[in-house]
C-alpha positions in Angstrom: -131.6 68.7 -30.5 -134.2 67.7 -27.8 -136.1 70.4 -25.9 -138.9 70.4 -23.2 -141.6 72.6 -23.1 -145.1 73.6 -22.2 -147.2 74.0 -25.0 -151.0 75.5 -25.1 -153.6 72.9 -27.3 -156.6 74.2 -26.5 -158.9 75.6 -23.5 -157.1 74.3 -19.7 -155.0 72.1 -21.8 -151.6 73.1 -21.3 -148.9 69.9 -21.7 -145.3 69.6 -20.4 -143.9 67.2 -23.6 -140.2 66.5 -24.8 -139.9 66.6 -28.8 -137.4 67.3 -31.2 -136.7 71.1 -32.7 -136.6 70.9 -36.3 -132.9 71.9 -37.4 -131.9 75.1 -37.6 -132.0 77.8 -40.6 -129.1 79.7 -41.6 -131.4 83.4 -40.4 -132.3 81.5 -37.4 -130.9 81.4 -34.1 -130.7 78.7 -31.6 -131.3 79.6 -27.7 -131.1 77.7 -24.4 -133.9 79.3 -22.1 -132.8 80.3 -18.2 -135.6 82.2 -17.2 -139.5 82.8 -17.9 -141.7 85.3 -15.6 -145.0 84.0 -14.7 -148.2 86.7 -16.2 -151.4 86.9 -15.4 -151.5 87.4 -19.5 -150.8 83.8 -20.0 -153.2 82.3 -17.1 -156.6 84.3 -19.9 -154.6 82.7 -22.4 -154.7 79.5 -21.0 -158.2 80.0 -19.8 -159.6 81.1 -23.9 -157.2 78.8 -25.8 -158.0 79.1 -29.6 -160.8 81.9 -28.5 -157.8 84.6 -27.4 -156.8 87.3 -30.3 -153.0 86.3 -30.8 -153.4 82.9 -30.7 -152.9 80.5 -34.5 -156.4 79.0 -34.6 -155.1 75.2 -35.0 -154.0 74.5 -31.5 -154.5 70.9 -31.7 -152.1 70.7 -34.2 -149.6 73.2 -34.1 -149.7 73.6 -29.8 -147.9 77.4 -29.1 -145.0 77.4 -26.1 -146.4 79.2 -23.7 -144.5 82.5 -21.8 -143.4 85.8 -23.1 -141.6 87.2 -20.6 -137.8 85.1 -21.2 -134.5 85.2 -20.9 -131.3 83.0 -21.7 -128.2 82.6 -23.6 -127.6 82.5 -27.5 -125.6 78.5 -28.5 -126.2 79.2 -31.6 -126.0 81.6 -34.8 -127.2 81.2 -37.9 -125.1 82.8 -40.7 -127.3 85.4 -41.7 -127.0 86.9 -38.2 -123.5 86.0 -37.4 -122.0 90.0 -37.8 -124.9 91.3 -34.8 -125.6 88.2 -32.3 -122.6 86.1 -30.8 -122.5 82.5 -29.3 -122.9 83.8 -25.8 -125.0 86.4 -25.6 -127.5 87.1 -22.8 -130.0 87.8 -24.2 -134.2 89.2 -23.9 -136.8 89.9 -26.0 -139.6 92.2 -27.3 -142.5 89.5 -27.1 -144.6 90.9 -30.2 -143.3 90.8 -34.0 -145.1 92.3 -36.9 -144.8 90.1 -39.9 -146.9 91.6 -43.1 -149.4 93.1 -41.0 -149.6 90.6 -38.4 -148.4 90.1 -35.0 -147.0 87.3 -34.0 -146.7 86.8 -30.0 -144.1 84.5 -28.1 -145.9 82.8 -26.0 -149.5 82.5 -27.9 -147.8 81.8 -31.7 -144.7 79.4 -32.3 -144.7 76.3 -31.9 -140.8 75.7 -31.1 -139.8 79.3 -29.5 -141.3 80.4 -26.6 -140.3 81.4 -22.9 -141.5 77.8 -20.9 -138.7 75.7 -22.8 -135.3 74.6 -22.4 -134.1 74.8 -25.5 -136.3 77.3 -28.6 -135.9 78.3 -31.9 -135.7 82.2 -32.7 -137.1 82.4 -35.8 -135.7 85.0 -38.2 -138.1 87.6 -37.9 -138.0 87.9 -34.5 -134.6 89.3 -35.5 -135.3 91.4 -38.6 -137.5 93.3 -36.6 -135.0 93.4 -33.6 -136.4 91.7 -31.1 -134.3 89.8 -30.1 -132.4 92.1 -27.4 -129.1 91.7 -25.9 -129.1 92.3 -22.2 -126.1 93.3 -20.1 -126.8 93.0 -16.4 -126.1 90.4 -13.4 -129.1 88.2 -13.9 -131.4 86.6 -16.1 -134.6 87.2 -14.3 -134.2 91.1 -14.1 -133.8 90.2 -18.1 -137.2 88.2 -18.0 -139.2 91.5 -16.0 -137.6 93.5 -18.6 -140.7 92.8 -20.4 -143.2 94.0 -17.7 -141.4 96.9 -17.0 -141.9 98.0 -20.3 -145.0 97.3 -19.9 -144.8 99.6 -17.4 -142.6 102.6 -19.1 -145.4 101.9 -21.9 -148.0 102.9 -19.7 -146.1 105.7 -18.6 -144.9 107.3 -21.9 -149.3 106.4 -23.0 -150.1 109.2 -20.7 -150.9 112.8 -22.0 -152.1 116.1 -20.7 -153.6 119.3 -22.5 -153.4 122.9 -22.1 -155.9 125.9 -23.2 -153.6 127.9 -25.6 -153.2 124.7 -28.5 -154.1 121.3 -29.0 -150.7 119.5 -28.6 -150.8 117.2 -26.2 -147.9 116.8 -24.1 -146.7 113.3 -24.0 -146.0 111.8 -20.1 -147.3 111.9 -16.3 -147.3 115.7 -15.5 -144.2 117.0 -14.5 -143.8 117.5 -10.6 -147.3 117.0 -10.7 -149.8 114.2 -8.3 -149.6 110.6 -8.8 -152.3 108.0 -7.8 -152.1 104.0 -8.5 -155.0 101.8 -7.7 -154.2 97.9 -7.2 -150.5 99.4 -6.6 -149.2 96.3 -4.8 -149.1 93.1 -7.3 -146.3 93.5 -9.5 -147.1 95.3 -11.9 -148.4 98.4 -9.1 -145.4 97.8 -7.7 -143.0 98.4 -10.1 -145.2 101.4 -11.4 -144.6 103.4 -7.9 -141.0 101.7 -8.6 -140.4 104.0 -11.6 -142.3 107.1 -10.9 -139.9 107.2 -7.6 -136.8 107.4 -10.5 -138.3 110.0 -12.9 -136.4 113.2 -13.7 -138.8 115.2 -12.8 -140.3 113.7 -9.5 -143.7 114.0 -8.7 -144.5 115.7 -5.7 -146.8 113.1 -5.1 -147.4 109.5 -5.4 -150.7 107.6 -3.2 -150.5 104.0 -3.7 -153.5 102.4 -2.9 -154.2 98.7 -2.2 -156.5 96.4 0.2 -154.3 93.9 1.6 -152.0 95.8 4.5 -149.7 92.9 4.2 -148.9 94.2 1.0 -148.8 97.5 1.3 -146.2 96.7 4.4 -144.1 95.3 2.0 -144.4 97.6 -0.2 -144.3 100.5 2.1 -140.7 98.6 3.7 -139.1 98.7 0.3 -140.4 101.6 -1.9 -140.4 104.4 0.5 -136.3 104.7 0.8 -136.5 105.2 -2.9 -138.6 108.2 -2.8 -136.4 111.5 -3.8 -136.7 114.5 -1.1 -139.5 116.4 -3.2 -141.3 113.6 -3.7 -144.2 112.7 -1.0 -145.3 108.9 -0.9 -147.8 107.6 0.6 -149.4 104.2 1.0 -153.3 103.8 2.0 -155.2 100.6 2.8 -158.6 101.1 0.9 -160.7 98.7 2.9 -159.6 101.2 6.5 -162.3 104.3 5.5 -166.1 104.4 4.9 -165.6 106.5 2.3 -161.2 105.6 0.3 -162.0 107.9 -2.2 -162.7 111.3 0.2 -159.9 110.3 2.0 -158.0 110.5 -1.3 -159.4 113.5 -2.6 -157.8 114.9 1.2 -154.5 113.5 0.7 -154.4 115.4 -2.7 -155.5 118.3 -0.9 -158.9 118.0 -2.8 -157.4 119.1 -6.0 -157.4 115.1 -7.3 -154.8 113.8 -9.5 -152.9 114.7 -12.8 -152.4 111.2 -13.2 -153.8 107.8 -12.0 -152.9 104.5 -12.8 -155.5 101.3 -12.4 -153.8 97.7 -12.3 -156.8 95.8 -11.7 -159.8 95.1 -14.1 -162.6 96.1 -11.6 -165.5 98.6 -12.2 -166.1 100.3 -9.0 -161.5 101.0 -9.3 -161.9 102.2 -12.7 -165.1 104.4 -11.4 -162.9 106.1 -8.0 -159.8 106.5 -10.7 -162.2 108.8 -13.0 -164.0 110.2 -10.1 -160.5 111.2 -8.8 -158.8 112.8 -11.6 -158.4 116.6 -11.5 -158.2 119.0 -14.3 -157.0 117.6 -17.4 -155.7 114.0 -15.6 -155.3 111.2 -17.3 -156.3 107.8 -16.1 -154.6 104.6 -17.1 -156.5 101.6 -17.9 -153.7 99.0 -17.5 -155.1 95.7 -16.4 -156.9 93.6 -19.3 -160.0 92.0 -18.6 -161.9 88.6 -19.7 -164.7 89.6 -19.8 -165.6 91.8 -23.1 -167.9 93.8 -22.2 -166.8 95.2 -18.9 -167.7 98.9 -18.7 -167.5 101.6 -15.8 -169.4 105.2 -15.5 -167.8 108.2 -16.5 -168.2 111.1 -15.3 -168.6 112.9 -19.1 -169.6 116.7 -17.3 -165.6 115.7 -16.2 -164.4 115.2 -19.4 -166.0 118.5 -20.9 -165.0 120.6 -18.6 -161.9 120.0 -16.6 -160.4 117.6 -19.8 -160.2 114.5 -18.3 -159.3 112.3 -20.4 -158.9 107.9 -20.3 -155.7 105.9 -22.2 -154.9 102.3 -22.7 -152.3 100.2 -23.9 -151.3 96.5 -24.1 -147.3 95.4 -24.4 -144.8 97.3 -25.2 -142.4 99.4 -28.0 -138.8 98.3 -28.4 -137.9 101.0 -27.2 -139.6 100.9 -24.4 -138.0 97.4 -23.4 -134.4 98.9 -24.4 -135.5 102.0 -21.6 -136.2 99.3 -18.9 -132.6 97.2 -19.8 -131.0 100.6 -19.4 -132.5 101.9 -16.0 -131.8 98.2 -14.7 -128.1 98.1 -15.8 -128.3 101.4 -14.2 -129.5 100.1 -11.1 -132.5 102.5 -11.1 -134.6 100.4 -11.4 -135.2 97.4 -9.0 -137.7 94.7 -10.2 -136.6 92.6 -7.7 -139.4 93.7 -5.4 -141.8 91.7 -8.1 -140.6 88.6 -7.6 -142.1 86.3 -4.5 -141.9 82.8 -5.9 -139.4 80.4 -7.6 -140.0 77.2 -9.3 -138.8 75.0 -11.7 -140.4 74.0 -15.3 -142.6 71.4 -14.1 -144.1 74.2 -11.6 -144.8 75.8 -14.6 -148.2 74.6 -15.7 -149.3 75.1 -11.7 -148.0 78.5 -11.6 -149.6 79.8 -15.1 -153.0 77.9 -14.2 -153.9 79.3 -10.8 -151.7 83.1 -10.7 -155.4 85.0 -9.0 -155.2 82.0 -6.4 -151.4 82.6 -5.6 -150.6 85.2 -3.4 -147.6 87.4 -3.7 -145.9 89.1 -6.8 -143.9 87.5 -9.8 -143.0 83.5 -10.1 -140.1 83.1 -11.6 -139.5 79.8 -13.2 -136.3 78.4 -13.8 -136.7 76.3 -17.1 -133.6 74.2 -16.7 -134.5 72.5 -13.6 -137.5 70.8 -11.8 -138.0 72.3 -8.2 -141.9 73.3 -6.5 -143.3 76.3 -6.7 -141.7 78.5 -3.9 -142.3 81.4 -2.0 -139.5 82.9 -0.9 -140.9 83.8 2.4 -140.6 80.0 3.0 -136.9 80.0 2.5 -136.5 80.6 5.9 -138.2 77.0 7.4 -137.4 74.9 4.8 -134.0 75.9 5.2 -133.8 74.2 8.4 -133.6 71.0 6.2 -132.7 71.7 2.7 -129.3 73.2 2.4 -130.7 74.9 -1.3 -133.3 76.9 0.6 -131.1 77.9 3.4 -128.4 79.2 1.4 -130.7 81.4 -0.5 -132.6 82.3 2.5 -129.3 83.8 3.4 -128.5 85.7 0.0 -132.4 86.7 -0.1 -131.9 88.1 3.5 -129.5 90.5 2.2 -131.9 92.1 0.2 -134.1 92.7 2.3 -135.9 89.6 1.5 -136.0 89.6 -2.0 -134.6 87.6 -5.3 -131.3 88.9 -6.8 -127.9 88.5 -8.8 -126.8 86.6 -5.9 -129.6 83.6 -5.2 -129.8 83.4 -8.4 -126.7 82.5 -9.0 -126.6 79.7 -6.0 -129.8 78.2 -7.7 -128.0 77.8 -10.7 -125.4 76.6 -9.6 -126.9 73.9 -7.3 -128.4 72.4 -10.0 -125.1 72.5 -12.9 -126.9 74.5 -14.5 -124.0 75.4 -18.0 -124.0 78.6 -19.0 -121.0 77.9 -21.7 -122.3 75.8 -24.5 
């Protein structure tokens, strides 16, 4: 079987190619990929090539299919896995697989398995590690978003707090505490807000900080209504204040914040996050930098006397992915807010190489079609002369301008994408 895929051959060397897949083995699974969400991590990968820690060291001879936020359907199951997986199942994946002490990550490592492809052969080690995960939701794009959502959940799970009585760490954000999210209106920050608002022990205060008034207004419109009755949510444009740190402290009644998330690898932002921590405050840095020397000044007086501390993590665990899928299936999380552009496989190289320069949030690639990368905000205008975009605009309008399962169905039906191979 032939596949089309985007493969990485080295630094800034991405190629859209058509080639023959090898014959599937009895311990493998053949999948039809439907969606892949473009991640900032893949942009960093494309810039670094073999210098990236997750790639093999011979990309020229063994190019890797990019894309790790993928979803699709199973179309053939090897004999080894027929009792666990079935033809026609919708799925997503946990990208990172542990093999003999080495981590192999889809989108960075494999020649015949990756999100930016039409068909992929999923290797045995993925199933062995329970990293092929069925999804019972209504859409493919939400399954793709389970990976970034799981990373957000992982971030919350990595938070911890201490006490004066013993040395036991209480894991997670502080119950009924105060949360600040810096860089809050990028795709990850938005879902970080969304996750905070559905917590069982909801925070008393969520402060979302960004520098874009347009992005803040969109976030406020879509997320404010999700706040529980005992949670106050405030959206702050840090550019609007001569001393934004002072403003953030005032919002916390000058007590500081229990939990602070940083979603941009910017030194002043990290230092501001440190400065607004309250007693026993936890700072989570989730913004993987390209610069290996990125540093910031941390107040060590507060580390000693106020027990402030820092944590970080990259990726997620299998359980984080399962939790993300469950919350989406229950309707408690709505990652639709993350998506601002859609496109076909032919637009994936452009989308990947220009992530920092394209405004908005997640770029959702539909790998079975050819379509320019298109902003959802442009659907209405494009719909004046194009029936597809007219229908997509109408469906998105029903969901406050967000991408959704009904719009996805219109798109797949328009291109006659079969889901029953």
